[in-house]
C-alpha positions as CSV (number, residue, x, y, z in Angstrom):
1,M,106.4,146.0,117.5
2,S,103.5,144.0,116.1
3,G,103.9,140.9,114.0
4,D,102.0,139.9,111.0
5,R,98.3,140.6,111.3
6,P,95.3,139.0,109.6
7,T,94.2,140.8,106.5
8,L,90.6,140.7,107.7
9,P,88.7,140.5,111.0
10,P,87.3,137.0,111.7
11,V,83.8,136.2,110.6
12,R,81.2,134.4,112.7
13,L,79.4,131.9,110.5
14,P,76.6,129.4,111.2
15,S,77.4,125.7,111.0
16,D,77.9,124.1,107.6
17,A,74.6,122.3,108.1
18,E,72.7,125.5,108.6
19,L,74.4,127.1,105.6
20,A,73.6,124.1,103.5
21,R,69.9,124.4,104.4
22,D,70.1,128.0,103.4
23,A,71.8,127.1,100.1
24,L,69.1,124.6,99.1
25,A,66.4,127.2,99.8
26,V,67.8,130.0,97.6
27,P,65.5,130.6,94.6
28,L,67.9,130.1,91.8
29,L,69.5,126.9,93.0
30,A,66.0,125.5,93.9
31,R,64.8,126.2,90.4
32,A,67.9,124.6,88.9
33,V,67.2,121.4,90.9
34,R,63.6,121.3,89.8
35,L,64.5,121.6,86.2
36,A,67.2,118.9,86.6
37,R,64.5,116.6,88.0
38,W,62.1,117.5,85.2
39,A,64.6,117.1,82.3
40,G,65.1,113.9,80.5
41,P,65.8,112.4,77.0
42,G,62.9,114.3,75.6
43,T,64.3,117.7,76.6
44,R,65.6,119.6,73.6
45,V,68.7,121.7,73.9
46,G,70.9,123.6,71.6
47,A,74.6,123.0,70.7
48,G,75.7,125.0,73.7
49,G,73.5,123.0,76.1
50,E,70.9,125.8,76.4
51,L,67.2,125.0,76.2
52,V,65.8,125.6,72.7
53,D,63.1,128.3,72.5
54,E,60.3,125.9,72.1
55,Q,61.2,124.3,75.5
56,L,61.2,127.5,77.5
57,P,57.5,127.8,78.1
58,A,57.4,124.2,79.5
59,A,60.4,124.9,81.7
60,A,58.8,128.1,83.0
61,E,55.6,126.2,83.7
62,V,57.5,123.6,85.7
63,L,58.9,126.4,87.8
64,G,55.5,128.0,88.3
65,L,56.7,131.2,86.6
66,T,53.9,131.5,84.0
67,G,51.5,134.4,84.5
68,T,47.7,134.1,84.6
69,E,45.7,135.3,81.6
70,S,43.0,138.0,82.0
71,P,39.5,136.6,81.1
72,E,38.9,139.6,78.7
73,P,42.4,140.8,77.8
74,T,42.9,144.2,76.4
75,E,45.7,145.2,74.1
76,S,47.6,146.5,77.2
77,D,46.9,143.3,79.1
78,E,48.3,141.3,76.2
79,A,51.5,143.4,76.1
80,L,52.0,143.0,79.8
81,A,51.3,139.2,79.5
82,A,53.9,139.0,76.8
83,W,56.5,140.8,79.0
84,A,55.7,138.5,81.9
85,R,56.1,135.4,79.7
86,A,59.5,136.8,78.4
87,D,60.6,137.4,82.0
88,A,59.5,133.9,83.1
89,E,61.3,132.3,80.2
90,A,64.5,134.3,80.9
91,D,64.3,133.1,84.5
92,A,63.9,129.5,83.4
93,S,66.8,129.8,80.9
94,E,69.0,131.2,83.7
95,A,68.0,128.3,86.1
96,W,68.7,125.8,83.3
97,R,72.2,127.3,82.7
98,V,72.9,126.9,86.4
99,A,71.7,123.3,86.3
100,V,74.0,122.6,83.4
101,D,77.1,124.4,84.6
102,T,76.9,122.9,88.1
103,G,76.5,119.3,86.9
104,L,72.9,118.9,88.0
105,V,72.2,117.9,84.4
106,E,74.5,116.4,81.8
107,V,74.2,117.5,78.2
108,E,76.0,115.3,75.6
109,D,76.9,117.2,72.4
110,P,75.4,115.5,69.3
111,D,78.7,115.8,67.5
112,E,80.5,114.0,70.3
113,E,77.8,111.3,70.2
114,A,78.4,110.9,66.4
115,A,82.1,110.7,66.9
116,A,81.6,108.0,69.5
117,G,79.6,105.9,67.1
118,A,76.1,107.2,67.8
119,D,73.4,107.0,65.1
120,G,73.1,110.7,64.9
121,G,69.6,111.0,66.3
122,S,68.9,113.6,69.0
123,G,67.3,111.1,71.4
124,A,64.6,113.6,72.1
125,D,61.0,112.4,72.1
126,G,59.3,114.4,69.4
127,G,62.6,116.3,68.7
128,S,63.5,117.8,65.4
129,G,66.5,115.5,64.9
130,G,68.5,118.6,63.8
131,D,72.2,119.1,64.5
132,A,71.3,121.5,67.4
133,D,69.9,118.8,69.6
134,G,71.9,117.1,72.4
135,T,71.0,114.4,74.8
136,V,70.1,115.3,78.4
137,S,70.4,113.1,81.5
138,A,70.6,113.6,85.2
139,G,74.0,114.8,86.4
140,A,76.1,113.4,89.2
141,A,75.5,116.5,91.3
142,L,71.8,115.9,91.4
143,E,72.2,113.0,93.7
144,L,74.1,115.2,96.2
145,I,70.9,117.2,96.8
146,T,69.5,114.3,98.8
147,S,72.5,112.3,99.8
148,G,75.4,114.7,99.9
149,S,77.0,116.2,103.0
150,P,76.6,119.8,104.0
151,Q,80.0,120.5,102.5
152,D,78.9,118.9,99.2
153,I,75.9,121.2,99.1
154,L,78.0,124.2,99.8
155,S,80.4,123.3,97.1
156,L,77.5,123.0,94.6
157,W,76.2,126.4,95.7
158,L,79.6,127.9,95.2
159,D,79.6,126.5,91.7
160,A,76.3,128.1,91.1
161,L,77.6,131.4,92.5
162,D,80.4,131.3,90.0
163,V,77.8,131.0,87.2
164,V,75.9,134.0,88.5
165,F,79.1,136.0,89.1
166,A,80.1,135.5,85.4
167,D,76.6,136.7,84.3
168,A,76.9,139.7,86.6
169,T,80.2,140.8,85.0
170,A,79.0,140.2,81.4
171,P,78.2,143.1,79.1
172,V,74.6,144.4,79.4
173,L,72.4,143.7,76.5
174,E,72.1,147.3,75.4
175,D,75.9,147.5,75.1
176,L,76.0,144.3,73.1
177,A,73.4,145.5,70.7
178,G,75.5,148.6,69.8
179,A,78.6,146.5,69.3
180,V,77.3,144.1,66.7
181,G,79.1,144.7,63.3
182,D,77.7,144.4,59.8
183,D,78.9,140.8,59.7
184,G,76.9,139.9,62.8
185,E,80.0,139.5,65.0
186,I,80.5,141.4,68.3
187,D,83.2,144.0,68.1
188,L,84.9,143.7,71.5
189,D,86.9,146.9,70.9
190,A,83.8,148.9,70.3
191,L,82.2,147.2,73.3
192,D,84.8,148.8,75.6
193,W,84.5,145.8,78.0
194,D,87.3,144.0,79.7
195,P,86.2,140.9,81.6
196,E,89.1,140.9,84.0
197,V,88.5,144.6,84.9
198,E,84.8,144.0,85.4
199,A,85.4,140.9,87.6
200,E,88.1,142.7,89.6
201,F,85.7,145.6,90.3
202,L,82.9,143.4,91.4
203,E,85.2,141.3,93.6
204,G,86.5,144.5,95.2
205,V,82.9,145.6,95.9
206,L,82.1,142.3,97.5
207,G,85.3,142.4,99.5
208,N,84.4,145.8,100.8
209,L,80.9,144.6,101.6
210,Y,82.4,141.7,103.5
211,L,84.7,144.0,105.4
212,L,81.9,146.3,106.4
213,T,79.9,143.3,107.6
214,V,82.6,141.5,109.6
215,G,83.9,144.8,111.0
216,E,80.6,145.1,112.8
217,G,81.1,141.6,114.4
218,G,79.7,139.5,111.5
219,T,76.8,138.2,113.6
220,E,73.9,140.5,112.6
221,P,72.9,141.7,109.1
222,V,74.6,145.0,108.2
223,P,72.6,147.0,105.5
224,V,75.0,149.0,103.4
225,P,73.8,151.9,101.2
226,L,74.7,151.3,97.6
227,P,76.4,154.8,97.3
228,V,78.7,153.8,100.2
229,L,79.8,150.7,98.3
230,A,80.3,152.5,95.0
231,A,82.2,155.3,96.7
232,S,84.5,152.8,98.5
233,M,85.8,151.8,95.1
234,I,85.9,155.2,93.4
235,V,86.6,158.0,95.9
236,P,90.3,158.1,97.0
237,D,90.8,157.8,100.7
238,D,92.6,161.1,100.9
239,M,90.0,163.1,99.0
240,G,88.0,165.6,101.0
241,E,85.0,166.8,98.9
242,P,84.5,164.6,95.8
243,T,84.7,166.5,92.5
244,D,81.8,166.4,90.0
245,D,83.8,164.0,87.9
246,V,84.2,161.6,90.8
247,L,80.5,161.9,91.7
248,E,79.6,161.0,88.1
249,Q,81.8,157.9,88.3
250,V,80.1,156.9,91.6
251,S,76.7,157.4,90.0
252,E,77.7,155.2,87.0
253,A,79.1,152.5,89.3
254,M,75.9,152.6,91.3
255,M,73.8,151.9,88.2
256,R,76.0,149.0,87.2
257,L,75.9,147.6,90.8
258,D,72.2,148.0,90.9
259,D,71.9,145.5,87.9
260,Q,74.6,143.2,89.4
261,F,73.0,142.9,92.8
262,A,69.7,142.2,91.2
263,L,71.4,139.1,89.7
264,L,73.2,138.1,92.8
265,E,70.1,138.2,95.1
266,P,68.4,135.1,93.7
267,I,71.5,133.0,94.4
268,G,71.3,134.0,98.1
269,L,74.4,136.0,98.3
270,V,72.7,139.2,99.4
271,T,69.3,140.7,100.1
272,Y,68.9,143.8,98.0
273,V,66.6,146.9,97.9
274,P,67.1,148.3,94.4
275,V,67.5,151.9,93.4
276,D,64.2,153.7,93.2
277,E,63.2,154.0,89.6
278,A,61.8,157.4,90.2
279,L,65.4,158.6,90.8
280,M,66.2,157.7,87.2
281,V,63.5,160.0,86.1
282,E,64.6,162.7,88.4
283,D,68.2,162.2,87.2
284,S,67.2,162.5,83.5
285,E,65.1,165.5,84.1
286,A,68.0,167.2,85.9
287,G,70.0,166.9,82.7
288,A,73.7,166.4,82.4
289,G,74.4,167.9,85.8
290,G,72.3,165.3,87.6
291,D,73.8,162.4,89.5
292,A,72.1,159.5,91.3
293,V,74.1,160.1,94.4
294,P,72.4,161.2,97.7
295,S,73.1,164.6,99.0
296,A,73.4,165.6,102.6
297,D,69.7,166.7,102.5
298,D,68.4,163.3,101.5
299,E,66.6,161.6,104.4
300,D,65.7,158.3,102.8
301,V,69.1,156.8,101.7
302,S,67.4,153.5,100.9
303,R,66.0,155.1,97.7
304,Y,69.5,154.8,96.3
305,G,69.7,151.1,97.0
306,V,70.7,149.1,100.1
307,V,72.6,145.7,100.0
308,T,72.9,143.3,102.9
309,L,75.2,140.3,102.9
310,T,73.5,137.1,104.0
311,P,75.3,134.5,106.2
312,L,75.5,132.3,103.1
313,G,77.0,135.3,101.3
314,L,79.6,135.7,104.0
315,H,80.6,132.1,103.5
316,G,80.6,132.6,99.7
317,I,82.8,135.7,99.6
318,R,85.1,134.3,102.3
319,S,85.6,131.1,100.2
320,R,86.3,133.1,97.0
321,M,88.8,135.3,98.9
322,R,90.6,132.3,100.4
323,D,90.8,130.7,96.9
324,A,92.5,133.9,95.8
325,G,95.0,133.6,98.7
326,V,93.5,136.2,101.0
327,E,93.6,135.4,104.7
328,A,90.0,135.5,105.9
329,P,89.7,133.8,109.3
330,A,86.5,132.5,110.8
331,V,85.7,132.2,114.5
332,G,86.3,128.5,115.4
333,D,89.2,128.0,113.1
334,L,91.6,127.7,116.1
335,A,89.4,125.4,118.2
336,D,91.4,122.3,117.4
337,K,94.8,123.9,117.5
338,G,97.3,124.4,120.4
339,A,97.2,127.2,122.9
340,D,100.2,128.9,121.2
341,A,98.1,129.1,117.9
342,L,95.1,130.4,119.9
343,L,97.0,133.2,121.7
344,D,98.8,134.3,118.5
345,G,95.7,134.0,116.4
346,V,93.4,136.1,118.6
347,A,96.1,138.7,119.1
348,H,94.4,141.2,116.8
349,F,90.9,140.0,116.7
350,P,88.1,142.4,117.8
351,E,87.2,141.8,121.4
352,R,83.9,139.9,120.8
353,A,85.5,137.7,118.2
354,A,88.5,137.0,120.4
355,R,86.2,136.0,123.3
356,A,84.1,133.7,121.0
357,E,87.2,132.0,119.6
358,T,88.6,131.4,123.0
359,E,85.3,130.0,124.3
360,A,85.2,127.6,121.4
361,W,88.8,126.5,122.2
362,L,88.0,126.0,125.9
363,T,84.9,123.9,125.3
364,R,87.2,121.1,123.9
365,R,89.4,120.9,126.9
366,E,89.3,120.2,130.6
367,P,89.7,123.5,132.6
368,A,92.9,122.6,134.4
369,E,94.5,121.2,131.3
370,A,93.5,124.3,129.3
371,A,94.9,126.7,132.0
372,R,98.3,124.9,131.9
373,E,98.4,124.9,128.1
374,L,97.7,128.7,128.1
375,L,100.3,129.5,130.6
376,V,103.0,127.5,128.8
377,A,102.1,129.2,125.5
378,A,102.3,132.6,127.2
379,R,106.0,132.3,127.9
380,G,108.5,133.8,125.5
381,T,110.8,136.8,124.7
382,D,109.7,137.3,121.1
383,P,107.9,140.6,120.1
384,G,104.5,138.9,120.3
385,A,104.9,137.5,123.8
386,P,103.6,140.4,125.8
387,L,100.3,140.3,123.8
388,R,100.1,136.5,124.3
389,R,100.4,137.0,128.0
390,L,97.6,139.6,128.0
391,H,95.3,137.3,126.1
392,C,96.4,134.4,128.3
393,Q,95.2,136.4,131.4
394,Q,91.9,137.2,129.6
395,S,91.5,133.5,128.6
396,L,92.1,132.3,132.2
397,A,89.2,134.6,133.3
398,L,86.9,132.6,131.1
399,V,88.2,129.3,132.6
400,G,87.3,130.6,136.1
401,A,88.2,129.3,139.5
402,E,89.2,125.9,138.2
403,A,92.3,127.5,136.7
404,E,93.6,128.5,140.2
405,P,95.9,125.5,140.9
406,A,97.6,125.9,137.5
407,V,98.0,129.6,138.0
408,R,99.5,129.1,141.5
409,E,102.1,126.8,140.0
410,V,103.7,129.8,138.1
411,L,103.8,132.3,141.0
412,D,107.6,132.2,141.1
413,D,108.0,132.3,137.3
414,A,109.8,135.4,136.1
415,E,107.6,136.0,133.1
416,L,104.2,134.7,134.5
417,G,104.4,135.5,138.2
418,G,103.1,139.0,137.9
419,L,100.3,137.9,135.6
420,A,99.4,135.1,138.1
421,R,99.2,137.5,141.0
422,V,96.9,139.9,139.1
423,W,94.7,137.1,138.0
424,L,94.4,135.6,141.5
425,A,93.6,139.0,143.0
426,E,90.9,139.6,140.4
427,L,89.5,136.2,141.3
428,G,89.4,137.2,145.0
429,A,91.7,134.3,146.0
430,A,93.3,134.2,149.4
431,D,97.0,133.9,150.3
432,V,98.4,135.7,147.2
433,P,102.0,136.6,148.0
434,P,103.1,140.2,147.4
435,P,105.3,140.6,144.3
436,P,108.9,141.8,144.6
437,E,109.6,145.3,143.1
438,S,111.5,143.8,140.1
439,M,108.3,141.8,139.2
440,I,106.1,144.9,139.5
441,F,108.3,146.9,137.0
442,W,108.7,143.9,134.7
443,L,104.9,143.5,134.6
444,A,104.4,147.2,133.9
445,I,106.8,147.1,130.9
446,D,105.2,143.9,129.7
447,T,101.6,145.3,130.0
448,I,102.5,148.5,128.1
449,A,104.3,146.5,125.4
450,A,101.2,144.3,125.0
451,Q,98.9,147.4,124.7
452,L,101.2,149.0,122.2
453,D,101.1,145.9,120.0
454,A,97.3,145.6,120.3
455,E,96.1,149.1,119.9
456,G,99.0,151.5,119.1
457,E,98.9,154.6,121.3
458,P,95.2,155.3,122.2
459,V,94.1,157.7,124.9
460,E,93.5,154.8,127.3
461,L,97.2,153.8,127.1
462,Q,98.2,157.4,127.8
463,E,96.1,157.3,131.0
464,L,97.8,154.0,132.0
465,V,101.2,155.4,131.4
466,E,100.5,158.5,133.5
467,G,98.9,156.4,136.2
468,L,102.0,154.1,136.5
469,V,104.4,157.0,136.7
470,G,102.2,158.8,139.2
471,Q,102.0,155.7,141.5
472,H,105.8,155.0,141.6
473,S,108.1,157.8,142.6
474,G,111.3,157.6,140.5
475,F,109.7,155.2,138.0
476,F,112.1,155.8,135.2
477,D,115.2,155.5,137.5
478,V,114.2,151.9,138.0
479,A,112.4,151.1,134.7
480,W,115.4,151.4,132.4
481,R,117.1,148.5,134.3
482,V,114.2,146.1,133.7
483,D,115.4,142.9,131.9
484,H,112.7,142.8,129.3
485,P,113.2,142.8,125.5
486,A,110.7,145.7,125.0
487,T,112.0,148.0,127.8
488,A,113.6,150.6,125.5
489,D,110.7,150.6,123.1
490,V,108.2,151.0,125.9
491,L,110.1,153.8,127.5
492,E,110.3,155.7,124.2
493,A,106.6,155.3,123.8
494,M,106.0,156.6,127.3
495,G,108.0,159.6,126.4
496,R,105.6,160.3,123.5
497,L,102.5,159.6,125.5
498,H,103.1,161.4,128.8
499,Q,101.7,164.9,128.7
500,D,104.1,166.2,131.5
501,R,107.2,167.6,129.7
502,K,109.6,166.6,132.5
503,A,108.2,163.1,132.8
504,A,108.4,162.7,129.0
505,K,112.0,163.9,129.0
506,D,112.8,161.5,131.9
507,A,111.2,158.6,129.8
508,R,113.4,159.4,126.8
509,K,116.5,159.5,128.9
510,A,115.6,156.2,130.5
511,A,115.0,154.7,127.0
512,F,118.5,155.8,125.9
513,K,120.0,154.2,129.0
514,A,118.1,151.0,128.4
515,R,119.3,150.8,124.8
516,S,122.9,151.5,125.8
517,R,122.6,148.8,128.5
518,S,121.3,146.2,126.0
519,G,123.8,147.2,123.4
520,G,121.0,148.3,121.0
């Protein structure tokens, strides 16, 4: 009986201004901005726009990434210092790549300069003048950092996320080293790496992380153990106990995700507790039979990695999904739309999200006007109308007593009169006229139809059905005659739900009569 439903629950996001502030504070984008402001004509870059090796120490120093030297360094100290410098330069190189790919800096290729009539020099102060040098200048995006709107900042951050996502799905260096042929070229077949498959897997993981977060309401951080995420992509839904082969696949996926989330954390998408390195040692000592997957006896699941999507990450993944054509609603999307869009839109929202969306909608309208809009939108004989009326009643409760005049205007309405009486009674209003029997039965059918559309056939609905039949002697003798589009479907459902065999049989008979009466 239900209509089309949103693919995902709605997410509750901070304002664009708050998200933009978060975006400017993430380490990787902040570093890219600092390098963009530092760079100039004297900055030396290679043919692909990357900083030449000689520039990396200076870039790392600008970012404050250089380590301190020991006053009396030992051989071990010197090795550690070399590793630290290599890490610092790698971080600087990554930040520079983000600056270039997001337009924070512009790099003009020397070949293009020559083709445009340039003299062929690099334009770099003290540069080598070689063919590898290009000219660096501030990019148009750099101005947005101080003068752009929150939306401009978020767009820039999404561009940076694209850069990092591409890095996260690239082959790992160890795999690349083993795939270099005698001619120095990378053998892609030997690499066993498919960029589309890698990207699709990581997109799926992020989609599942998003769903696990918004499924909890999307308002508080939801830490998700890495094994849960990996298993969500590997273990079939209908599998009971995972096989050893499946567990091995989960373990391999966890190790890959451990590297990927380490890359995604500096761009602010997630906060991440990495896999405990001691587990790697334990796994290797266990031999071929060991898997980095927690057992039922493990008390500290965090040792296996825990990932938490940030509010900025929720925004980022939602934007990527929407670009891919996935329906990913956000609370507040319906605030400027009509009451019909509101009631249809919140039809299958979780309760808290539906309330928040309705409150946002109500804040933009006068109470009396909002009540009348809601009541008009609640009318209808289409399959979604019963659920609209149920949400209309709930929305009117948020309006409060100021809705009473509008509600009293529909007391004689065939579709809304029962709803109006229930709402007025719950408000404690005086002078509520008693409903005729036909309205009582019509409201009963409408209410059950709405509950079936919203929740299927839960235990609570079974209790409602048995309560209605118990309150009205000869319920089914009257119910099959109710002039409601859902009468036959509701009576069939009552036959399935009622635990009393005679009542269930009476419901099925009544459903048959209702269908015959309507010609269905």
